C-alpha positions as CSV (number, residue, x, y, z in Angstrom):
1,M,229.6,85.4,38.4
2,E,230.7,87.4,35.3
3,E,231.3,90.5,37.4
4,L,234.6,88.8,38.5
5,I,235.7,89.1,34.8
6,F,234.7,92.7,34.6
7,K,236.5,93.5,37.8
8,Y,239.9,92.4,36.4
9,F,239.2,93.5,32.8
10,P,237.3,96.8,33.1
11,N,237.8,98.0,29.5
12,L,235.7,95.3,27.7
13,S,233.4,96.3,24.9
14,T,229.7,95.8,25.2
15,T,229.9,92.8,22.8
16,Q,232.6,91.2,24.9
17,K,230.7,91.7,28.1
18,E,227.6,90.1,26.6
19,Q,229.7,87.2,25.3
20,F,231.2,86.6,28.8
21,K,227.7,86.7,30.3
22,M,226.6,84.0,28.0
23,L,229.3,81.6,29.0
24,F,227.6,80.3,32.2
25,P,224.2,79.4,30.7
26,L,225.9,77.9,27.7
27,Y,228.3,75.7,29.6
28,K,225.8,74.8,32.3
29,D,223.4,73.6,29.6
30,W,226.1,71.6,27.7
31,N,227.5,70.2,31.0
32,G,224.1,68.7,31.7
33,K,224.5,66.7,28.4
34,I,228.2,66.1,28.3
35,N,230.4,66.0,31.4
36,L,232.9,68.7,30.6
37,I,233.3,70.2,34.1
38,S,232.7,68.6,37.5
39,R,229.1,69.0,38.4
40,T,230.2,70.4,41.7
41,D,232.5,72.9,40.0
42,I,230.2,74.4,37.3
43,D,229.0,77.2,39.6
44,N,232.7,78.2,39.8
45,L,233.0,78.5,36.1
46,Y,234.0,82.1,36.0
47,E,236.9,81.9,38.5
48,H,238.1,78.3,38.0
49,H,237.9,78.2,34.2
50,V,237.2,81.6,32.6
51,L,239.5,83.8,34.8
52,H,242.1,81.0,34.9
53,S,242.2,81.1,31.1
54,L,242.5,84.8,31.1
55,A,245.7,84.7,33.1
56,I,247.2,84.3,29.6
57,A,245.7,87.7,28.6
58,K,247.2,89.3,31.7
59,F,250.5,87.7,30.8
60,F,250.3,89.2,27.3
61,E,249.5,92.6,28.8
62,D,252.2,92.6,31.5
63,E,254.7,95.1,30.1
64,K,257.0,94.7,33.1
65,I,257.5,91.0,32.3
66,A,258.0,91.7,28.6
67,A,260.4,94.6,29.1
68,T,262.5,93.6,32.2
69,A,261.8,90.3,33.8
70,Q,262.4,87.9,30.9
71,P,265.2,88.8,28.4
72,E,264.1,85.9,26.2
73,L,260.6,87.3,26.2
74,R,261.9,90.7,25.2
75,Q,263.8,89.1,22.3
76,T,260.8,87.2,21.1
77,G,258.2,89.8,21.7
78,I,254.5,89.3,22.2
79,P,252.4,91.2,19.6
80,I,248.8,90.8,20.7
81,E,247.2,93.0,18.1
82,G,246.9,92.4,14.4
83,K,244.7,90.2,12.3
84,S,247.5,87.8,11.3
85,L,248.4,86.5,14.8
86,K,247.6,82.8,15.2
87,I,247.2,80.9,18.5
88,M,246.6,77.2,18.9
89,D,244.9,75.8,22.0
90,V,246.0,72.2,22.5
91,G,243.8,69.9,24.6
92,T,241.1,72.6,24.7
93,G,238.4,70.2,26.0
94,G,235.2,72.3,25.9
95,G,237.1,75.4,25.0
96,F,239.6,76.5,27.7
97,P,241.6,78.6,27.6
98,G,240.8,79.2,23.9
99,V,237.2,80.5,24.1
100,P,237.7,83.2,26.7
101,L,240.9,84.3,24.9
102,A,239.0,84.4,21.6
103,I,236.4,86.7,23.2
104,M,239.2,88.9,24.6
105,Y,241.1,89.1,21.3
106,P,238.6,89.1,18.4
107,N,241.4,90.0,15.8
108,I,243.5,86.9,16.6
109,K,242.8,83.6,14.9
110,F,242.4,80.7,17.3
111,L,242.7,77.0,16.4
112,L,241.2,74.8,19.2
113,V,242.4,71.2,19.1
114,D,241.3,68.2,21.1
115,S,241.3,64.5,20.4
116,T,237.8,63.9,22.0
117,G,235.0,64.5,19.5
118,K,232.3,65.3,22.0
119,K,234.3,68.0,23.7
120,I,235.4,69.7,20.5
121,M,231.8,69.6,19.4
122,V,230.8,71.6,22.5
123,A,233.6,74.1,22.0
124,S,232.5,74.6,18.4
125,E,228.8,75.0,19.3
126,V,229.7,77.4,22.1
127,C,231.7,79.6,19.7
128,K,228.7,79.6,17.3
129,S,226.3,80.6,20.0
130,L,228.7,83.4,21.0
131,G,229.1,84.6,17.4
132,L,232.8,84.1,17.4
133,T,234.2,84.2,13.9
134,N,237.9,84.0,14.8
135,V,237.8,80.4,16.0
136,T,238.2,77.0,14.3
137,A,237.7,73.9,16.5
138,I,238.9,70.5,15.3
139,K,239.1,66.9,16.5
140,A,242.7,65.8,16.1
141,R,245.9,64.6,17.9
142,V,248.1,67.6,17.7
143,E,251.3,65.6,17.1
144,E,249.7,64.3,13.9
145,L,248.3,67.7,12.8
146,D,249.4,69.4,9.6
147,L,248.9,73.1,10.3
148,T,249.4,74.0,6.6
149,E,245.8,73.0,6.1
150,F,244.6,75.8,8.4
151,Y,247.2,78.5,8.0
152,D,247.4,78.9,4.2
153,G,250.4,76.8,3.8
154,T,252.2,77.9,6.9
155,P,253.3,75.0,9.1
156,E,253.3,77.0,12.4
157,C,251.1,79.1,14.6
158,D,252.6,82.0,16.6
159,Y,251.8,80.7,20.1
160,V,250.7,77.4,21.6
161,V,248.5,77.7,24.7
162,S,247.3,74.9,27.0
163,R,246.0,74.2,30.4
164,A,248.0,71.3,31.9
165,V,246.8,68.6,29.6
166,A,250.0,66.5,30.0
167,A,253.4,66.5,31.7
168,L,255.7,69.0,30.0
169,D,258.2,66.4,28.8
170,K,255.4,64.8,26.9
171,F,253.6,68.0,25.8
172,I,256.6,69.9,24.3
173,P,257.5,67.2,21.8
174,W,253.8,67.1,20.7
175,V,254.0,70.6,19.4
176,K,257.6,70.7,18.3
177,G,257.9,72.6,15.0
178,K,254.3,73.9,15.2
179,Y,254.9,77.3,16.7
180,S,257.2,80.3,16.0
181,K,257.2,82.3,19.2
182,G,256.5,80.2,22.2
183,I,254.4,78.0,24.4
184,I,252.2,79.5,27.2
185,Y,251.2,76.8,29.7
186,L,248.9,77.0,32.7
187,K,250.0,74.7,35.5
188,G,250.2,74.5,39.3
189,G,252.9,73.3,41.5
190,D,256.0,74.0,43.5
191,T,258.7,75.8,41.4
192,S,261.2,76.2,44.3
193,K,264.4,74.3,43.8
194,D,263.7,70.6,43.6
195,G,260.0,71.3,44.0
196,E,257.5,69.1,42.0
197,L,257.0,71.6,39.2
198,D,260.6,72.7,39.2
199,K,261.7,69.0,38.5
200,E,259.1,68.7,35.7
201,I,260.3,71.9,34.1
202,R,264.0,70.9,34.4
203,S,263.2,67.4,32.9
204,A,261.3,68.9,30.0
205,A,263.9,71.5,29.4
206,K,266.7,69.0,29.3
207,Q,264.9,66.5,27.1
208,N,264.0,69.3,24.6
209,G,267.3,71.1,24.6
210,I,266.1,74.2,26.4
211,L,267.9,76.2,29.0
212,R,266.0,76.0,32.3
213,E,266.7,79.7,32.8
214,A,264.9,80.5,29.5
215,V,261.6,79.3,31.0
216,G,259.4,82.2,32.3
217,I,257.4,81.5,35.5
218,T,254.7,84.0,36.7
219,E,252.4,83.4,39.7
220,I,248.8,84.0,38.7
221,T,248.2,85.7,42.1
222,K,250.2,88.6,40.6
223,W,247.1,89.5,38.7
224,F,244.3,87.6,40.5
225,P,245.0,87.7,44.3
226,T,242.5,85.1,45.4
227,P,243.0,81.8,47.3
228,Y,242.1,79.7,44.3
229,F,245.1,80.8,42.3
230,E,247.7,80.3,45.0
231,G,250.4,78.0,43.5
232,K,249.1,78.3,40.0
233,K,251.4,79.6,37.3
234,V,251.8,80.8,33.8
235,L,254.8,79.1,32.2
236,F,256.4,80.5,29.1
237,F,258.7,78.5,26.9
238,P,260.1,80.9,24.3
239,R,260.9,79.7,20.7
240,R,264.0,81.7,20.4
241,Q,266.6,80.6,22.9
242,K,270.0,79.3,23.4
243,M,270.2,75.5,23.0
244,L,271.9,73.2,25.4
245,P,275.1,71.6,24.0
246,H,274.8,68.0,22.9
247,R,276.5,65.6,25.2
């Protein structure tokens, strides 16, 4: 159960540990009222949903990636500390990946967005039960959302995060102009040449004027070497990048 989180994140505070422990009873109770997670999958909450969400935390912490593997990432930088950093979780559903990340980073401001009112209500109530004060959860379509209402007149967050809510060539236009540093996207698939996910990345990159080589791809098994995460990736689309020439 929650010990799986403590195994991969051994330096959590007492408060964080208690908050992670609370996730299972909270989501099991809400899942009995509103179908957020498959009834057969709720017992796998910590691995399939919480730990999967926290792959983004490992991505933030991976200095090797930031320093050497992705020049674009090095250029953009990923400051994960400081009260001013803002992250928007698009298509959060009941709060994934936003809620586990908000527990992990109490000094970062999270905006959780979903177009389904019942789901965003659950995310909001879970945050209240956990005592999270760094989260705002709203019902909205992100492509219609004016972020200046939430960020003191600023039209952008720092990072957009999401867990495979749509094909990339649809998702990226939804959040265009709404982030300053990058998109971090959890998605599974084959990224070998002409593989399923490779084709999706190339299509999205071309349609949005992004160099394919600028997209960072990290296997989650790098951090969580379990069978469940085989084939699952963290994709990073940096905001600062060379643009493809117009043709």
